[in-house]
C-alpha positions in Angstrom: 38.5 -169.7 -24.2 39.6 -166.2 -25.2 39.8 -163.2 -22.6 37.9 -160.7 -23.6 38.9 -157.2 -21.9 35.9 -155.1 -20.6 35.6 -151.7 -18.9 32.5 -149.8 -18.2 30.6 -147.9 -20.7 33.0 -145.3 -21.4 30.7 -142.6 -22.3 28.1 -143.5 -19.8 31.1 -143.5 -17.1 32.2 -140.0 -17.9 28.7 -139.2 -17.7 28.4 -140.6 -14.4 31.9 -139.2 -12.8 31.5 -135.7 -14.2 28.0 -135.4 -15.1 27.9 -131.2 -15.2 31.5 -130.9 -16.5 31.7 -129.5 -20.0 32.0 -131.6 -23.2 31.5 -129.7 -25.9 31.0 -126.4 -27.4 30.0 -125.8 -31.3 29.5 -122.0 -32.3 26.8 -120.4 -29.8 25.5 -124.8 -28.2 27.4 -125.8 -25.2 26.6 -129.4 -23.7 27.7 -131.1 -20.5 28.7 -134.7 -20.4 25.3 -135.8 -19.1 23.7 -134.1 -21.9 26.1 -135.4 -24.6 25.4 -139.3 -23.0 21.4 -138.2 -22.7 22.0 -137.6 -26.8 23.9 -140.2 -27.8 21.5 -142.6 -26.1 18.3 -141.3 -27.9 20.1 -141.2 -31.3 21.6 -144.7 -30.5 17.7 -145.5 -29.9 16.9 -144.6 -33.2 20.1 -146.5 -34.7 18.6 -149.7 -33.1 14.9 -149.2 -33.1 14.0 -147.4 -36.4 16.8 -148.3 -38.5 17.4 -151.8 -37.2 21.3 -151.1 -36.8 22.3 -154.4 -34.4 25.3 -154.5 -32.5 28.4 -155.8 -34.7 27.1 -154.0 -38.0 28.5 -151.3 -39.8 27.5 -148.2 -40.9 29.1 -145.4 -43.1 29.7 -141.7 -42.0 29.8 -138.9 -44.3 29.4 -135.8 -41.7 31.4 -132.3 -41.3 32.5 -131.2 -38.0 29.6 -130.3 -36.7 27.2 -130.6 -33.5 25.1 -133.2 -35.3 28.0 -135.5 -36.6 29.6 -135.4 -33.0 26.6 -136.9 -31.8 26.1 -139.8 -34.1 29.6 -141.1 -33.3 28.9 -141.1 -29.9 25.5 -143.3 -30.8 26.9 -145.2 -33.1 29.5 -146.3 -29.9 26.4 -146.9 -27.5 24.6 -149.0 -30.2 28.0 -151.0 -30.6 27.6 -150.2 -34.4 31.3 -150.2 -36.0 31.8 -146.6 -38.1 33.7 -146.7 -41.4 34.6 -143.6 -41.5 34.1 -141.8 -45.1 36.5 -138.7 -46.0 33.6 -135.8 -47.6 37.1 -135.1 -50.1 37.0 -138.3 -51.8 35.1 -138.6 -55.6 31.9 -140.8 -55.4 34.3 -143.4 -57.3 36.7 -143.2 -54.3 33.7 -143.5 -51.7 32.0 -146.4 -53.5 35.5 -148.5 -53.3 35.5 -147.9 -49.2 31.7 -148.8 -49.2 31.8 -151.9 -51.3 35.3 -153.2 -49.9 33.6 -152.8 -46.1 30.3 -153.7 -46.8 28.7 -151.4 -44.9 24.9 -151.8 -43.4 23.7 -148.3 -43.5 25.1 -144.9 -44.4 24.8 -141.7 -42.5 25.6 -138.6 -44.3 25.4 -135.0 -43.7 22.5 -133.0 -45.9 25.5 -131.1 -47.6 26.3 -134.5 -48.9 22.8 -135.6 -50.3 23.3 -135.6 -53.5 26.4 -138.0 -53.6 25.0 -139.9 -50.7 22.2 -140.8 -52.6 24.5 -141.5 -55.8 25.8 -144.3 -53.3 22.9 -145.8 -52.7 23.6 -148.8 -55.0 26.6 -149.5 -53.7 24.6 -150.2 -50.1 22.9 -152.9 -49.0 18.9 -152.8 -49.8 20.0 -149.0 -50.4 19.9 -147.9 -47.0 20.8 -144.0 -46.6 19.6 -142.0 -44.3 20.2 -138.2 -43.4 21.5 -136.9 -39.7 17.8 -135.0 -39.4 16.3 -138.3 -40.0 18.2 -140.0 -37.3 17.3 -136.7 -35.4 13.8 -137.3 -35.6 13.3 -140.6 -35.1 15.6 -140.4 -31.6 13.8 -142.5 -28.6 14.2 -142.9 -25.0 13.6 -146.7 -25.6 17.0 -147.4 -25.6 19.4 -149.5 -23.1 22.7 -148.8 -23.7 25.7 -151.3 -23.1 26.5 -151.2 -19.3 30.4 -152.5 -20.5 32.6 -152.2 -23.6 34.2 -155.0 -25.1 37.4 -153.1 -25.7 38.8 -155.6 -28.2 35.5 -154.9 -30.6 36.1 -152.7 -33.6 35.0 -148.9 -33.1 36.1 -147.3 -35.9 37.2 -148.5 -39.2 39.2 -145.4 -41.3 41.2 -145.6 -44.8 44.6 -144.5 -45.2 45.0 -141.8 -46.9 46.3 -143.4 -50.3 48.7 -140.9 -51.0 50.5 -144.6 -52.1 48.4 -147.3 -54.1 44.7 -148.3 -53.4 43.2 -147.0 -49.4 43.1 -149.8 -46.8 40.9 -150.0 -44.0 42.3 -149.7 -41.1 40.7 -151.5 -37.9 40.8 -149.4 -34.8 39.8 -151.1 -31.7 37.9 -149.1 -28.6 41.8 -150.8 -26.5 43.5 -148.6 -29.9 41.6 -145.8 -28.5 41.9 -146.1 -25.0 45.9 -146.7 -25.1 46.1 -144.0 -27.8 44.8 -141.4 -24.9 46.3 -143.0 -21.8 49.6 -142.6 -24.2 49.0 -139.3 -24.7 47.9 -138.0 -21.6 51.2 -139.7 -20.0 53.1 -137.2 -22.4 51.5 -134.0 -22.6 50.0 -134.2 -18.7 46.2 -133.3 -18.2 44.5 -130.5 -15.9 41.1 -130.0 -15.5 41.1 -126.7 -17.2 42.3 -128.2 -20.7 40.2 -127.5 -23.8 40.8 -128.7 -26.9 40.4 -127.2 -30.3 39.6 -129.2 -32.5 39.4 -128.1 -36.3 40.7 -131.0 -38.0 38.0 -133.6 -39.3 36.2 -135.9 -37.1 36.6 -138.4 -39.8 40.2 -138.4 -39.8 42.0 -140.3 -36.5 43.0 -136.4 -35.4 39.7 -135.5 -35.0 37.9 -138.9 -33.6 41.3 -139.1 -31.3 40.3 -135.8 -29.8 36.7 -137.1 -29.4 38.1 -140.2 -27.5 40.7 -137.9 -25.5 37.3 -136.2 -24.3 35.5 -139.3 -23.4 38.5 -140.7 -21.7 40.0 -137.4 -19.7 36.3 -135.6 -19.0 37.4 -132.4 -21.1 35.6 -130.0 -23.3 36.0 -130.1 -26.8 35.7 -126.6 -29.0 34.3 -128.0 -31.8 35.4 -126.0 -35.6 33.2 -126.9 -38.6 36.4 -126.2 -40.8 39.6 -124.6 -39.7 40.0 -120.6 -40.1 43.3 -119.5 -39.6 42.0 -115.7 -37.9 39.3 -117.2 -35.9 41.4 -120.1 -34.3 44.0 -117.4 -33.7 41.5 -115.5 -32.0 40.6 -118.5 -29.6 44.3 -118.8 -28.5 44.8 -115.0 -27.8 41.8 -114.7 -25.8 42.7 -117.7 -23.7 40.7 -120.6 -22.6 41.8 -122.8 -24.9 44.9 -124.9 -23.7 45.5 -127.5 -26.6 45.0 -127.7 -30.0 46.1 -130.4 -32.8 47.3 -128.7 -36.5 49.4 -130.4 -39.4 52.6 -127.7 -41.1 50.1 -126.2 -44.0 47.4 -125.1 -40.5 50.6 -123.7 -38.4 51.9 -121.8 -41.6 48.7 -120.3 -41.7 48.3 -119.2 -38.2 51.8 -118.0 -37.8 51.1 -115.6 -40.8 47.5 -114.7 -39.4 49.2 -113.7 -36.1 52.1 -111.7 -37.5 53.2 -109.9 -34.3 50.9 -110.9 -31.6 51.4 -113.6 -28.8 48.9 -116.3 -27.1 47.9 -116.3 -24.0 49.1 -117.3 -21.3 46.7 -120.7 -20.7 47.6 -121.9 -24.2 50.2 -124.9 -23.4 50.2 -127.1 -26.4 50.6 -126.8 -30.3 50.3 -130.6 -31.6 52.0 -130.4 -35.1 51.8 -133.8 -36.9 51.2 -135.0 -40.4 55.0 -135.2 -41.3 58.2 -133.7 -40.8 58.0 -130.0 -40.1 59.5 -127.3 -42.0 62.6 -125.9 -39.4 62.0 -122.1 -40.2 58.5 -122.8 -39.2 59.8 -124.3 -35.8 62.4 -121.8 -35.6 59.9 -118.8 -36.0 57.7 -121.0 -33.1 60.7 -120.8 -30.9 61.1 -117.3 -31.3 57.6 -116.4 -30.7 57.2 -118.8 -27.7 54.7 -121.1 -29.3 54.5 -123.9 -27.1 55.1 -126.4 -30.2 55.1 -130.3 -29.4 56.4 -132.3 -32.8 54.2 -135.6 -33.1 55.0 -138.8 -35.5 51.3 -140.8 -36.0 49.3 -142.2 -38.4 46.3 -144.1 -38.7 47.6 -147.3 -37.9 48.9 -146.2 -34.7 45.3 -144.7 -33.6 46.7 -140.9 -33.8 50.6 -140.2 -32.2 53.0 -142.7 -30.9 56.2 -140.9 -30.7 56.3 -137.6 -29.3 58.7 -134.8 -28.1 57.9 -134.1 -24.1 58.2 -130.1 -23.0 61.5 -130.4 -21.5 63.1 -131.7 -25.1 61.3 -129.5 -27.2 63.8 -126.6 -27.8 67.1 -128.7 -27.4 65.8 -131.4 -29.6 64.3 -128.9 -32.4 62.8 -130.8 -35.6 62.7 -134.3 -33.9 59.2 -135.8 -33.4 60.7 -137.1 -29.7 60.4 -140.6 -28.3 57.6 -143.2 -28.1 54.9 -142.5 -25.7 55.2 -144.7 -22.9 52.6 -147.7 -23.6 54.9 -147.9 -27.0 57.9 -149.2 -28.6 59.9 -148.1 -31.9 62.9 -149.4 -33.4 64.7 -148.7 -36.9 65.6 -151.5 -39.0 67.6 -152.0 -42.2 67.6 -155.0 -44.4 65.9 -157.2 -41.2 68.1 -155.9 -38.3 67.8 -153.2 -36.3 69.9 -150.0 -36.8 72.6 -148.2 -35.2 72.5 -144.8 -33.9 72.3 -142.2 -36.7 71.5 -144.9 -39.3 68.6 -144.6 -41.5 66.1 -146.9 -42.2 62.7 -148.0 -41.8 60.4 -146.8 -38.9 59.0 -150.0 -36.9 56.7 -149.2 -34.0 55.0 -151.6 -31.5 52.1 -150.5 -28.8 48.4 -151.1 -27.5 47.6 -148.3 -30.0 48.5 -150.2 -32.8 45.7 -152.1 -35.3 45.6 -155.4 -35.3 45.6 -155.2 -39.3 43.7 -154.1 -42.4 40.4 -155.0 -43.2 40.2 -158.1 -45.1 43.6 -157.5 -46.5 46.1 -160.9 -46.0 48.6 -159.8 -47.8 49.0 -156.1 -46.8 48.9 -157.5 -43.1 51.5 -160.0 -43.5 53.6 -157.4 -45.4 53.1 -154.6 -42.7 53.4 -156.7 -39.3 56.3 -158.8 -38.0 56.7 -160.4 -34.7 53.9 -157.8 -33.6 56.3 -154.7 -35.3 53.9 -152.6 -37.4 56.3 -151.7 -40.3 55.7 -148.1 -41.4 56.9 -147.8 -44.3 58.2 -144.5 -43.1 62.6 -143.6 -43.0 63.7 -141.9 -40.1 66.6 -142.3 -37.4 67.2 -142.3 -34.0 69.9 -140.5 -32.5 72.3 -141.4 -29.3 69.4 -140.5 -26.9 66.7 -142.3 -28.7 65.0 -139.5 -30.0 63.5 -140.5 -33.6 63.3 -138.2 -36.6 61.5 -138.7 -39.3 62.6 -138.3 -43.2 60.2 -139.2 -45.6 57.7 -141.4 -46.9 59.8 -144.9 -48.5 57.5 -144.7 -50.8 58.6 -141.1 -52.0 61.9 -141.4 -52.1 64.5 -139.6 -54.7 67.4 -141.7 -55.6 69.4 -139.5 -57.5 72.8 -140.4 -59.2 72.7 -143.2 -56.2 72.5 -140.3 -53.8 69.3 -140.6 -51.3 67.1 -137.4 -51.4 64.5 -136.8 -49.3 61.4 -134.5 -50.7 60.6 -133.2 -47.0 64.2 -132.0 -46.7 63.8 -129.7 -50.1 60.2 -128.6 -49.1 61.8 -127.7 -45.6 64.3 -125.1 -47.5 61.8 -123.7 -50.1 59.1 -122.2 -47.5 61.6 -120.4 -45.6 61.7 -118.6 -48.7 60.1 -115.1 -48.2 57.9 -115.5 -51.0 56.9 -119.2 -51.2 53.9 -119.7 -49.1 53.8 -123.6 -50.0 56.1 -126.5 -51.6 55.9 -129.7 -52.9 58.5 -132.0 -54.0 58.8 -135.2 -56.5 60.8 -137.3 -58.5 61.1 -136.9 -61.9 62.7 -140.0 -64.3 66.1 -139.0 -65.5 68.0 -140.7 -68.5 71.3 -139.3 -66.5 70.5 -139.6 -62.8 68.0 -141.9 -62.8 65.5 -139.4 -61.1 65.7 -135.7 -60.4 63.9 -133.7 -57.8 61.0 -131.4 -59.3 59.9 -128.8 -57.1 55.8 -127.2 -56.9 56.2 -124.1 -55.5 52.7 -121.7 -54.5 54.5 -118.4 -54.3 53.2 -114.7 -53.6 54.9 -113.2 -56.3 56.8 -114.3 -59.4 60.3 -116.0 -59.1 62.9 -116.9 -61.4 64.0 -120.3 -61.9 67.6 -119.0 -61.4 67.1 -117.4 -58.2 65.6 -120.1 -56.8 68.1 -122.6 -58.1 70.5 -120.3 -56.5 68.7 -120.1 -52.9 68.6 -123.7 -53.1 72.3 -123.9 -53.5 72.9 -122.0 -50.6 71.0 -124.5 -48.6 71.2 -128.0 -49.7 74.0 -130.0 -51.7 74.0 -129.7 -55.4 72.3 -133.3 -56.3 69.1 -132.2 -54.1 68.5 -128.6 -56.3 65.5 -128.8 -57.8 66.0 -129.4 -61.5 62.4 -128.1 -62.6 60.3 -125.7 -60.9 56.7 -125.7 -61.6 54.1 -122.6 -60.3 51.0 -123.8 -59.1 48.3 -122.0 -57.8 47.4 -124.6 -54.8 49.0 -128.2 -53.8 46.9 -131.3 -53.6 46.4 -132.2 -49.9 44.3 -134.9 -48.4 41.5 -134.2 -45.8 43.8 -134.0 -43.0 45.9 -131.2 -45.1 48.9 -133.6 -45.9 50.9 -133.2 -48.9 49.5 -135.5 -51.6 52.6 -136.1 -53.8 51.0 -139.0 -56.2 48.9 -136.0 -57.3 51.7 -134.1 -58.1 53.3 -136.5 -60.4 49.6 -136.7 -61.8 50.1 -132.9 -62.9 53.1 -133.6 -64.9 51.8 -136.3 -66.7 48.6 -134.1 -67.5 50.2 -131.1 -68.4 48.5 -129.0 -65.7 51.4 -127.1 -64.5 53.3 -124.0 -65.7 57.1 -123.9 -65.2 58.1 -120.8 -63.6 
C-alpha cells in the first residue's frame, strides 16, 4: 500500500493561524487571509456545484493578474481541481494544442480573453467555457473544503515556454510547491513584515510560486496587473515592499527609470531569474546598493532551485549561487560528474523537482536519470561549489570548433550605453560552421564598424558577431525570457534591417 503524505488544507490552515493578517493588495482592494479563504471557498462551491468540476478534474485557466484571477486559482485548490495554466500571450493554435494535450474538463477566462476563449470551445469537453464573472456570480456557501491536502496530488500543470520544440506540460504537485517555498525561505529568510511585490504573471511559475509562498509563510502579496517600471520603483522607494521577483529585462527598465534615486531600506531582496544576467547590470546594482540575489530555476523545479546567499552576493558576482537547502546539483559531461570549472550540463535533484511531463514518456526517459533531472542548460561550478550558468545547450553556437555562448555576447552588447536590449543566435557559415549574429534594440543608429570594435575590445575574435540587425523589440515569452528561436524566424522571413 502506498504511503501518501497529507498536510492540513493549506489555505484553511493559514486562515486559522493568522486570520487578520493581510494576504492580498490589488489596486485599492485589500484582503486578510480570513477573507481570502472565505471568498475562495465560495468560488470553489460554484466550481463544484454549478460547473460540476469534481476533485481530480482539470481546468484550463486563461487569466490576467487580477484579484479575480487570484481567487480562481485558490478556489481550484480548494475544489481539488488541477489548474492547467495557459499563457495568455499564446496564439489560439498554441493554446489549442495545450488544451487538447491535457484534455481539460472546462476553461475559465478573464473577460479580456472572451474572443479567444470562444474560439477554443471546440477543443474542450462539451464546449465548457466560462468567464470569471460567471463563477463569481454563482458563488455559494454550500461547500465544505477538504480538511487535508494530499501533497502528491497535482496542483498545477504549466507548459514549458517552448524555447525549443513543442511545449511540454510540467506536472507540479503540492509537495513540489511546498518544498520550493520552504527552500526559498531557508535561503532568503522570512520576516513578519515581508511583502512580496508580484508583477510577473500568475500563470507562470514565477508568479504562482509567490502565491504559494504567501499561503505557506502568511505573507502579503502586492499584486500588479502588469509590470510598470515607474509605479514599481515608486513602491520600492516609498517603503513597505521587501521582496520583488524580476528578470533581466525588467531590472534593466527599473534601473533606467530609477536614475540617481535609491530604494527604501525596507527593501531587502531583488530576486533575479530568467537566465544569465549581464555583468554590467550587476555592477550597476552593486554601485547603487540594490540587493540583487541571482537565482536559477525553471518550471520543472517549481521556481528557483539555486540562489546566491546574501553574504556571497558581492564576492560571487555573476554566480547563481548554491542549491537551496533541500536540493542537490551536479555538472555532467559524457555521463560523468564534471570537475570544478569544467563546463557541462546542469543536473538537479530535490523534492521541488517535477515528477515528469504530462503524457510524455519519451521526454521523461530522456530528462530523468537515476532521480536527477537533466536541465539542458550549460554551466560550471567553481571550487567552492557556486554555480555559473552559461546558456541553454540548444542555444550553444559552435564556431570553428569553439563553443560560443550567446548570453556572454548579449551581456557585452547591453553594456553599450546606446543599446537597450540584445539577442544573439548562430547563423550557418560555410567557413566556420556557425557564426554569431546579433539583434539589437538601439536608442540611436549605430554603425556595424563601431559595434564590432566595441565587441573586439571585450570578446575573443571568434565571439564577435558577424552580423548586426536592428529591431524595434526582441521576442520574449510571458516571463520576459528571450525567445532565440523567434530571432531565427526573423532571419528566415527577412523581417529585419541590417544595421
